[in-house]
PADO-635802 format. One record per residue (C-alpha): residue in three letters; x, y, z. Coordinates in steps of 0.1 Angstrom, whole numbers, plus 5000, padded with zeros to 4 digits. Last residue first. Example, Ala and Ser with C-alpha at 12.3 -4.5 7.8 and 13.67 -1.06 7.14 Angstrom:
PADO-635802
fise SER east 5137 north 4989 up 5071
fise ALA east 5123 north 4955 up 5078
***
This chain:
PADO-635802
fise GLN east 4627 north 5868 up 5231
fise LEU east 4646 north 5836 up 5231
fise GLU east 4676 north 5819 up 5254
fise VAL east 4688 north 5785 up 5237
fise LYS east 4703 north 5764 up 5268
fise GLU east 4721 north 5727 up 5258
fise PHE east 4735 north 5737 up 5223
fise GLY east 4746 north 5713 up 5197
fise LEU east 4738 north 5724 up 5165
fise GLY east 4705 north 5702 up 5170
fise GLY east 4692 north 5723 up 5196
fise LEU east 4695 north 5754 up 5182
fise LEU east 4670 north 5738 up 5150
fise SER east 4649 north 5728 up 5180
fise THR east 4651 north 5764 up 5192
fise ILE east 4643 north 5780 up 5165
fise THR east 4616 north 5754 up 5158
fise GLN east 4598 north 5762 up 5193
fise ALA east 4600 north 5801 up 5183
fise ALA east 4588 north 5802 up 5149
fise ASN east 4553 north 5780 up 5167
fise GLN east 4556 north 5808 up 5196
fise GLN east 4555 north 5831 up 5174
fise ALA east 4529 north 5825 up 5149
fise THR east 4507 north 5813 up 5177
fise LYS east 4508 north 5851 up 5194
fise LEU east 4505 north 5861 up 5155
fise VAL east 4473 north 5844 up 5151
fise GLY east 4459 north 5855 up 5187
fise ASP east 4420 north 5851 up 5177
fise ARG east 4413 north 5890 up 5170
fise LEU east 4442 north 5888 up 5142
fise ALA east 4422 north 5859 up 5128
fise ALA east 4396 north 5873 up 5131
fise SER east 4404 north 5908 up 5113
fise THR east 4423 north 5891 up 5082
fise LEU east 4393 north 5873 up 5077
fise GLN east 4374 north 5902 up 5079
fise ARG east 4398 north 5925 up 5064
fise GLU east 4397 north 5893 up 5031
fise ALA east 4360 north 5892 up 5031
fise GLU east 4357 north 5925 up 5023
fise GLU east 4379 north 5923 up 4992
fise ARG east 4355 north 5894 up 4980
fise VAL east 4327 north 5921 up 4983
fise GLU east 4347 north 5940 up 4965
fise GLY east 4352 north 5918 up 4939
fise GLU east 4315 north 5906 up 4935
fise LEU east 4306 north 5946 up 4939
fise ASN east 4331 north 5952 up 4903
fise PRO east 4302 north 5938 up 4871
fise ASP east 4268 north 5962 up 4886
fise PRO east 4243 north 5938 up 4885
fise THR east 4221 north 5956 up 4866
fise SER east 4187 north 5980 up 4877
fise PHE east 4154 north 5985 up 4870
fise VAL east 4134 north 5954 up 4884
fise GLY east 4162 north 5961 up 4920
fise THR east 4188 north 5927 up 4920
fise ASP east 4190 north 5902 up 4942
fise ARG east 4226 north 5875 up 4939
fise SER east 4227 north 5851 up 4962
fise TYR east 4250 north 5823 up 4976
fise VAL east 4277 north 5836 up 4955
fise LYS east 4303 north 5808 up 4959
fise THR east 4335 north 5805 up 4978
fise LYS east 4351 north 5775 up 4977
fise ALA east 4375 north 5766 up 4947
fise ASN east 4377 north 5802 up 4949
fise ASP east 4395 north 5800 up 4980
fise LEU east 4399 north 5836 up 4993
fise ARG east 4436 north 5846 up 5002
fise THR east 4451 north 5860 up 5033
fise THR east 4490 north 5862 up 5032
fise PHE east 4519 north 5867 up 5047
fise ILE east 4506 north 5882 up 5089
fise GLU east 4538 north 5893 up 5107
fise ALA east 4556 north 5877 up 5139
fise PRO east 4577 north 5895 up 5151
fise PRO east 4620 north 5897 up 5142
fise LEU east 4633 north 5872 up 5170
fise HIS east 4657 north 5881 up 5192
fise VAL east 4680 north 5853 up 5201
fise HIS east 4697 north 5844 up 5226
fise VAL east 4729 north 5814 up 5229
fise ILE east 4746 north 5790 up 5248
fise LYS east 4770 north 5767 up 5242
fise GLY east 4804 north 5786 up 5245
fise SER east 4786 north 5826 up 5246
fise VAL east 4768 north 5832 up 5211
fise LYS east 4746 north 5864 up 5206
fise VAL east 4716 north 5866 up 5174
fise ASP east 4701 north 5896 up 5173
fise ASN east 4728 north 5924 up 5171
fise ALA east 4737 north 5907 up 5130
fise ALA east 4701 north 5914 up 5123
fise LEU east 4673 north 5888 up 5114
fise LYS east 4651 north 5901 up 5083
fise SER east 4657 north 5870 up 5068
fise LEU east 4639 north 5854 up 5096
fise ASP east 4606 north 5872 up 5086
fise VAL east 4581 north 5851 up 5112
fise GLY east 4552 north 5838 up 5107
fise ALA east 4512 north 5837 up 5096
fise ILE east 4488 north 5822 up 5069
fise VAL east 4452 north 5839 up 5070
fise GLU east 4430 north 5813 up 5046
fise GLY east 4390 north 5823 up 5032
fise HIS east 4363 north 5795 up 5027
fise VAL east 4337 north 5825 up 5013
fise VAL east 4304 north 5826 up 5013
fise LEU east 4291 north 5856 up 4993
fise LEU east 4257 north 5875 up 4992
fise LEU east 4251 north 5901 up 4965
fise ARG east 4225 north 5929 up 4968
fise ASP east 4217 north 5957 up 4935
fise GLY east 4196 north 5977 up 4940
fise ALA east 4171 north 6002 up 4916
fise LEU east 4137 north 5986 up 4917
fise PHE east 4134 north 5962 up 4949
fise HIS east 4157 north 5987 up 4967
fise PRO east 4141 north 6017 up 4968
fise LEU east 4148 north 6050 up 4944
fise LEU east 4156 north 6082 up 4948
fise LEU east 4192 north 6075 up 4969
fise ASN east 4201 north 6043 up 4949
fise GLU east 4218 north 6016 up 4972
fise ARG east 4249 north 5991 up 4960
fise GLU east 4253 north 5961 up 4980
fise GLY east 4281 north 5934 up 4990
fise THR east 4268 north 5907 up 5024
fise VAL east 4296 north 5886 up 5035
fise ILE east 4288 north 5847 up 5044
fise LYS east 4314 north 5835 up 5069
fise ASP east 4340 north 5798 up 5059
fise MET east 4375 north 5802 up 5084
fise THR east 4412 north 5794 up 5076
fise TYR east 4439 north 5800 up 5099
fise SER east 4477 north 5786 up 5091
fise VAL east 4503 north 5787 up 5114
fise SER east 4539 north 5787 up 5111
fise GLU east 4551 north 5806 up 5074
fise LEU east 4590 north 5807 up 5086
fise ARG east 4602 north 5834 up 5058
fise ASN east 4636 north 5829 up 5057
fise LEU east 4644 north 5798 up 5067
fise ALA east 4684 north 5802 up 5061
fise ARG east 4683 north 5832 up 5081
fise ILE east 4680 north 5810 up 5113
fise LYS east 4713 north 5783 up 5098
fise GLN east 4732 north 5820 up 5086
fise ILE east 4730 north 5838 up 5119
fise VAL east 4744 north 5811 up 5141
fise THR east 4771 north 5807 up 5112
fise PRO east 4779 north 5839 up 5121
fise GLN east 4770 north 5837 up 5155
fise ASP east 4805 north 5808 up 5162
fise VAL east 4792 north 5770 up 5162
fise ASN east 4823 north 5754 up 5174
fise ILE east 4813 north 5709 up 5170
fise GLN east 4823 north 5693 up 5197
fise ILE east 4812 north 5655 up 5194
fise LYS east 4807 north 5638 up 5225
fise GLY east 4826 north 5614 up 5242
fise GLY east 4821 north 5576 up 5249
fise ARG east 4850 north 5562 up 5240
fise ALA east 4844 north 5562 up 5201
fise ILE east 4833 north 5591 up 5201
fise LYS east 4863 north 5607 up 5212
fise GLY east 4885 north 5587 up 5186
fise LEU east 4860 north 5604 up 5159
fise GLU east 4878 north 5633 up 5175
fise ALA east 4901 north 5632 up 5169
fise LEU east 4894 north 5616 up 5134
fise GLY east 4887 north 5646 up 5117
fise ILE east 4848 north 5663 up 5129
fise GLY east 4847 north 5695 up 5096
fise ALA east 4808 north 5689 up 5093
fise VAL east 4805 north 5671 up 5059
fise ALA east 4838 north 5660 up 5048
fise TRP east 4850 north 5655 up 5087
fise LEU east 4826 north 5638 up 5088
fise ALA east 4829 north 5614 up 5054
fise PHE east 4863 north 5613 up 5061
fise GLY east 4862 north 5602 up 5093
fise ILE east 4837 north 5575 up 5086
fise LEU east 4859 north 5559 up 5057
fise VAL east 4884 north 5559 up 5086
fise THR east 4868 north 5544 up 5108
fise ALA east 4853 north 5515 up 5087
fise ILE east 4894 north 5509 up 5077
fise VAL east 4904 north 5505 up 5110
fise ALA east 4869 north 5485 up 5126
fise GLY east 4879 north 5460 up 5094
fise ALA east 4915 north 5459 up 5100
fise VAL east 4902 north 5451 up 5140
fise VAL east 4881 north 5423 up 5123
fise ALA east 4905 north 5414 up 5097
fise LEU east 4933 north 5408 up 5123
fise ALA east 4907 north 5389 up 5148
fise SER east 4901 north 5366 up 5122
fise ARG east 4933 north 5353 up 5118
fise ALA east 4945 north 5354 up 5155
fise VAL east 4914 north 5331 up 5155
fise LYS east 4921 north 5312 up 5129
fise THR east 4959 north 5308 up 5143
fise ALA east 4950 north 5293 up 5174
fise PRO east 4930 north 5264 up 5160
fise ARG east 4956 north 5249 up 5138
fise GLU east 4956 north 5256 up 5106
fise THR east 4959 north 5215 up 5096
fise GLU east 4983 north 5200 up 5069
fise VAL east 4973 north 5168 up 5053
fise PRO east 5000 north 5139 up 5058
fise THR east 5007 north 5116 up 5026
fise MET east 4991 north 5079 up 5034
fise PRO east 5016 north 5053 up 5024
fise ARG east 5007 north 5040 up 4993
fise MET east 4997 north 5000 up 5001
***
């Protein structure tokens, strides 16, 4: 019989050592890649990444110009929408003849919306003060951006024209303008600007907290 050729086998300890080496090499490569990505995006290098691996926190230095830029980028922050359904009346009267002879009355059912918010593009440089992990921001006041009627839901409910008169072509347009004024007044009475300011403050607080500030003071 031909003698059997011995088959070389790898020791278990050698397998474990090679596996551990592969894991370590993979971790190093992953760390380098992640560190490069963070450096490219946020300027965080491997030193900061090492702190994260040891359970530390990322330290990102955010100065005043950066804070101003981030807030201004929100531009016209629409923070509240106010809607209302309403019936608005408009009419034309004749000084000499009664309404049923020469009048013109229109009843308009309107559905409107008021958009309010804070125009953050108005933020001035002295409105932001940064002190370490504390930031103080003086926000511009809330304002109404738009008041508009939904044409799909705004309709003439009735039109009553006198016997000797013809419908005034400008009456509906004037009633619509009056409806917008009434809608704006109603929104102001219901505190739409206060709500808009509060909602904008919450948005800015979340934004600045995400930048690493531990305390956000708004005025």
